[in-house]
N, C-alpha and C positions, 0 to 999 in steps of 0.2 A: 508552467502549466499550460499556457497559450499555445506552444508549440507542438504538444503531444495531443492537443485537442485540435490543432489542424491538422496534423498528420492523420489522425484516425476518424477524420469528417468522411473519409469515402467507405470505411466499415460500418457506420451507426447504425443501430438496426440488426445487423447481420448475425447478432449471436458470438461475436470472436472474441478473442482474449489479445491481449499486449502485456506486454513486458519492457518494463523500466529499470534503468539504476536508480543508485541513490542521488543522483541530481536531481532528476523528474519525481521519484515517488514522494506520495503526501496522500494521507486519507483524504484529504477535499479532492483532489485528483479523483480517486476511486470512486467517491461518492458521486462525484460528476459523470464519470464515465459508465456506470453503474445504470444511471439513469436512460443512456443512450443504447444499453443493452450491450455494453464492452465491459467485460471484464479484465482483470488487470493483477500481475504479480510482479512485486519489484523489492528490491533492498531497500532500505531508508537509513538513513546518518543516525547515530547515536544522540547526536545532540537536538534532533528534530523535537520540537515542540510538540509535535504530535504523541509522541511516546510516553505512555502513562511511566509514572516513575517505576513502578513494579515491572518493569518489562526492562529498566534499564539493567546494565552490568553491577553485579552486585558480589561481593566477597564473601558473603555469607550464603549464596545458592552453591550447589554442589556443582562441580567441573561438570561438564557436556549433559546438564540438566537445561529443560527446555518449559517455556510457559506458553500458554496461548491463551488471546484475548480476545474475547468476540464484542462486537458491537453492530446490530444490525445484519448486513450482510456483509461487513469484513471482519477479516480475520488476522492477526497478527501473532507470528512466531517468534 
């Protein structure tokens, strides 16, 4: 998280967007970036504790289906 925050320091308050891979992405980082007027798009690892159980892969879910999870200003698909 600190690496992304340091790299994004120069665009704070500029209403920009950053893209992260699954090594850096977390809901906490997304929340921190929003406070600095920076939006974020990223992939997240399946074993990340931020992922609700309903969003994790399931054999009972139809193939190629998708879910949306919303929390304030954060959306997870």
